N, C-alpha and C positions, 0 to 999 in steps of 0.2 A: 908776716905774709897777713895771717888774719889779726894780726892789730889793725894792720894796716889798711885793709878789707870791711871791716869792724870802725877807724876809723871814718872812713870812706863814705859808709852805708850814712852812718851818725850824721856825718857831717850835711849829705844830700836831705838829711828827712828833714832837718833842722831849717835846712835854706827853702827845702820846697812848703813844710810851714808855715814859716815866717812869712810867705809871696802869697800860701795858702789866708794867714790871717788879714796880711793888706789888701787883697780884693777887695771887700765894698766900701775898701775905705776911699781903695784910689777911682774907682767906681762915681762914687756923691761925687770927689772929690772935682770933677770932670763938669757937673751943673754948678755952672757956677749963679744962677738965680735964687736957688736952693739948701735953704740954710740948715748946720748940721749943729747938734746940740752937743757942750760937753758933754765930758765922763767916759765915751766911747772905751773898748776895753780888748783888745786885740781877741780873737775867739769868741769873746760874750758881746760884742760891740757891744749894745745901751739896757742891754737886759740887768746889772744890778742899779745906775740912776731909777727905770723903772718901777726895781723894791722897792726906794723908799717910799713911794704914795699905797694909798691903800688897795689898788688895783692901775695895771698893763690901762685901763683903758680914763686913767684920772690921769697917768702921767701923760697922756696924748692931748688930755682935755687943757694940761697945763701946760705942754709947747704951744698951742696953737693961741697960748695969750701970750708964748713969751716972743714969738719965732714969726708966728704971722698962718694962713691959710694953708700953706703946703709947706712943707720941710723933708727932712733926710734921719733916719734914725740908720744904726744897721743890729740889724738880729741876729746874732754866730754868723753867721757864712754871706749874707743875703742882705743888702744893698734894697733899704724898702724907703720907699718915699710916699709922707702920709701927706694925705688931702682932705680939706671939704671946700675947697673950688670947683665950681661948680661945671666951666667950663672944662676941664683937667677931667672930671668926672665923665659928662662927657663923652670927650674925646676917647676917653678907658674904654667905659664900657657900648655905648654903641657907636661912635663911628671908627675905633679903630677896636674891634671889639674879635677881629679875627686874629692880629697880634696880639692882642693880649688874653692869649685864650686858653692860656696855663695859668695852674697856682701853684706854690711851694709841693714838692715832693717829702716823702719820709719814708720810710725801707719799710716794701707792707710783702707779705706772698707773692707770688707771682697772680694768679685767679684775683686777688684784691686787688690792681690796676686798673681790672677790665671797666671797672665804677666807674659809671655818671662821672661820678664830683673828679676822676683823677683823668678821664680824656681829653686829647683835644680835637681842634680842626675839626677835619669831618668822620672820623670815632663819635667824640661826640656827642655830633650833631646826627646821625645814624642813631644812636642808644635812646636819646631824648626825640627824636621824633619817634622811635617806638616804643618808649613808654607811656609816652603823653595820653595815651586815647585813657589810658586806665586811670586817669584825673578830671574827665569829663564831667559836665554837668548827667549827664545821664547817668553814670558809673555814680556819681552820691551819690545820686538822690537810691541809688539801688545801695546802698554802704549806710543807708539810711540805720534800717533796721538791725543790723549788724550796732552800730553804738545807740542804737534805744536798748539791744541786749547789757550792755556793755555800762549805760548808766543807772538799767535798774538796778545791776550788783552792786555800783556802786552808791548808791542814794540806800538800799539797806546792809547796810556796813555802815552809811550815816548813823543808817535808821539807831540800828544796838552799843556804839559808838556814843548818840547822844545822853540813852539811857545811863552812862555812865557819870559820863559827866565831870571826865576829865577833857585835861588838852589831848589834841585832834594834831598828827603829825603829817600835815595834806601834802605833804614832801613825797616820804610811804603810798601816800593811797595816791598820789595825782601816776606818779610811774604805774603804779599796778593799773589800776584803771588804763592808760597809754597802752603796759602793755598788754592787758586783754584783747585792748579794739586792735594791735598789731597781727595779736597772733589772730585774731577772726580774718581778718582780710587781707592780713599777708600768706596766711597760711590753712584757714578754713579751719583752726582748732576753737574750738569753747573750752575756755579754762577762768579759774578766778583765782588770779595772782591776788588776788585783793585780800581772799581769808587764806590758800596756801602760804602764802611767800616763799622767800628761798626756802622752805622748805616740799615743796609743791612738785607738781610732773614738769612746769619749766621754770623750776628757781634755777635753774642752771644757769638756763638764759635771763634774766631776772637782776641774780649775779652779777651776773658779767656786764649785761647792759650799764649798770650800774658804776661798774670798775672802767669800764668802756668810757663812760662821758665822765667822771672824775678826777682823767689823764693829768698829775701834776710837776710841777717842776722840781718840786723837789724828790721827786722817781728819778733816781742813778739814771735807766735805764730810759726814760723819755727826755730829760738834760744832754745822756750821749745822741742820740737820736735826734734832735736839732740842732745837735752844735757839731757834729761829724756826718752828715748827711752817705756821706763819700764813702762809711763801713758800711753802707746797706746789704750787699749781696759778701758781705762775711757775716756775715752777725745772720744774714738770711740760712746762709750753708750751715752754721754752727746752729738753726734750729732757735736763735736768740729774736722777741720777739717783744712790743708793747702790750700783747692779746692778755690774756693772762693764759698761764699754763692749759694746755691740753684744749680750749678755745674751739682754734679754727678748725681744729681733727671732728669733735659734738660739732659743731654749725655747717660742719661739709654733712657729719651721717642724717642728720637730721632735716639736711636740707632734701637728702635725695630718697632717703626714705617717703617724704612728704609727696615729692614728687612721681613715687612708685605709687604709693598709696592714691591717689589722685587721678592719676592716668590708670587705673586697675579699679578706680567709681566711676558709676554709671551716673554721677551727678560728681558733673564736670563743671562747680561751679565758678560760673565766664568770672564773677565779679573777686576772686577769688587773685591777691594781686603776684603768687607765685605760677600760676596757670596762666594767666596773663602773658607774661614772661617767657614764657616755654611754650607757647603759642606762634610769637610772631618769631621765633625762631635763632633766638639765641642762645650763643654755648654753652656748654653744662659751666666754665671759668665765667662768662659774661651772666645767668642764670644766679650763680654763687654772688657774685658781687654786686648785680643790680640787688638781690634780697638784703645781703648786711647791709644795705647801705639807705635804705629801708627803711627797718626797722631799725638801726642808729639816730637818724632823722629823722626823721618821725617820732621816737620816743626820747628822744628829747628833748627837740624841738615844742615839738606837743606836751610834755607834760609839765617841764618845769615851766612855761608862756602859763598854763591852768594852775601852777601853784603858787605863781607872781602872780595872779589874776585872781583868786582866791583870795590868797592874802593882801591885794591894796584894797579887798570888800572890806573886810574887818578890820583897816582902820582907819577907812574911810564910812561912816556909816551914814552918813546923806548922799553917799553918789549911790550903794548900795542900795536903801531905800528906792532911788530912783531906780536903775536900774533893774529891781525887785518891781515897781508901778508900770514898769514897759511890759515886760514880761507878761503879770497879769490884763491889760489893758489889749493886748497884740495879741497871747498863745486864749489867752482866760484857765480853764477850765480843762483843755484836753489835755489826753495824756502822753503825748507824743506831739513836736516844734515839727510842721511842715518844711521845708525846703523855703517856701516861700514864706512864709512865717518871719523865718530865723535872716531871711534876707530883710523883712519890715526893721528887724530891731534894732533900731538906727543910734540911739544912744549906745545902747551898748556896745556898737562898730565904735563910736566916739571912746568909751570904758579901756576896749579894747587896746586901739592906737596908745591910749596914753599907760595902759601896762606895758606895750612895749615899746613904746618911746621910753615909758625909767627905764624895764629891761628886758632888754631885747636876747634872746636865748645867745644868735649868733653878734655878738659882739664888736668886728670888726669882719673884711670878705677883704681877698685878695687876690689880686691878679696876676702872672709872670710873662713878663714877655717874652715871649719867645723867635725873638730877630730883630735888628735895630729898630729901631725908626725916628725920623725926625718930629716932633709933633705942629701940630697949626700955630704954634709959637717963636717955629725954628728951635726950641730945645731937642738934641740931640742923645735918644734917648737908647741905652744898650741893655744885649740881651740878657736876661736873667734879673733885671732889676721887679722887683714886686711895688706895684700901687697898691696902694692899701687906702679904704676908707675906713672910717672906724665907726663904726655904728655909735654905738654908745656916750663916743665925746661928742657927736656930731647932737646926741640926741637928749643934750645935756651942757650944750652950749645956749650960755643966756645970752649972745647975739642972737641966737636962730629961737630960741625958745626963755623970754622972761623966767628971772622966778623958776628954775629946772624943777629941786628939791619940791617945788610944792605942785603934787597930785591933782588933773586937772582936766576932764577928762573937756572941757568946754574947746577946752584948743582945737579940736577934729572935728570941732562943727563949721557947717558949709560953708560960710561966714568964716569962722579963722583957716579954716582950712582954705580956702582962697587968695587968701594972704601969701600963702608960702608956697615954697619949691616945695613941690610930690618927695622929691629928691633929698631933702630931707626927714625924711618918716621910709628907714629901706629894714624896716622890720626882718624880709623876710630876700633881703637883697634889690641887685637891680640887672638891667638889660636881659640879654639873653638866656645869661645862667643862673638866672634868679629859683628859689627856691616850683621844684617842678609841683612841690604837694601842698604847696599853700596853705591852695583851698580848702582841700580837704582836713588840714591844720585847724584851719576856722571852723570850719564848721563842728570836726568834733569838742571843742572845746567852748563853742557858744553852745553845742544841748547839752553838756555837760553843768553849765553853767548858769543854765534854763531850769533844768532840775534838781541839783544844789537848792537854787532859793526858790521855785515851788515850795521847798519841806523846809528849808533850815534857813538861819540867819545863821551869820558870821557873827563871830566876834574874837577881838583882839582885851587878853590872858596877858596875867602879871608873868606867862611863858610866852611871850609873844617879842618876837626882839624887832626892836623900833627904835632908830632904820636899820634895815637892815645890812651889813658888812658881808662880803665878795672874801672869794678867797683870791688869793692875788693873778699865781700863775694860771690855768688853768685853758682847756683848752675852747670851753664853753664858757657863757657866766655862771658861776658857780655861787649860792649859799654857805656861808664862813659854818654855817650851825644847821639842825635842822629846826622845821618853821613850825610853830605848836597854834593853835586856833582853840578858839569855843565855839562850843556847837550849842545851839535851841533850836527847837523845834516851832515849823512854825503851828499855829490855832487859826482856824476859818474864822 
């Protein structure tokens, strides 16, 4: 009897697994006008095919040339439609944004499911509306002093390094600079991660942030999470998480302590992110979730874009000179730049747009269909299908950007930009769910670049990797190794 029961259980499990593996292929087969490349494997989809390329974005770019502007692939358990077709993008991200309001889920601790990026429908709208005032123009102006303080620390460390005349690891420095600003704006903490590194008071936070933004499919746990998302409740029950051991407990304690200290303080620090989200009436779980996503998203987007910007300046000295000349003409000898002065740095804007074209921090965005829908062209899409806009592949498509491997800020001059649909440059996402902290990230990066270039010349050295190679399977665009540059102090 026991043997029969075991046989029935095993057979049922095999049948269930077979149907589970077939489901995304069955979904794509219903879309007759959407081509699907060969090479998909049950349970894993086209992941192994993408592994044959330098990066998954290279695979997407290759499929554009092979299959056209829209195609379907399978990623683990999900049917994915990847497109650069403007009509489809507008339909998904603007016209039908309520239906395409979700994103693919990972297993997360319960309170993390309250984060803005994980919410859908009315709950997403409620939280987004409550958080938006923190990123208003007036709040950004009030944050200038915090950025200036972090920039002074940043320049001080670069000053010391310039005397040593050795290679500068700009990836680590940019990460520490960004964490200093986030600790200041989010928690009201004055720290110096640039000096203390992993050994400092906030070393746990810095170390963990590095690990979190370096999530890689080489990690068996990460691989399992994407392959079998239905195991979420089981993994959570046993305390298994993609997050480093003890981090979530550490973060909960850290945030609770900050809230208690700030509420008991006479200085309420209204510019502080955590005080703002507490004051608008979010629950403790919602506060924890929004704070973590603010730290994670702000840290990654800002630090990586700053790193890639410094790298691009060093390997393009003629561009660096133009950016510096504009800073001199616009800001001059002022110790710090005002928001108005920053907005007048038009060539720097062109330079940053080109940097983010080449190296978008998020190399793709996706929306998950929360119910069945019929598109305007008659295509019936099934609930659960993901529509992906491959940012890097679009930014590097020679049909959109001729000679995409050439770094040319002139692509983003007013004249050239007017010839191109704005949806072909989307480093911060598109639609209602675009990056809420976009303007803050841009302000921090521009202020850092102004201070760096007023004091130093960035140099390409023997240790500088050209061109950069990216890790294959990461949550964000990641260089394969550290980025080293040289530094020379400017003389008046």
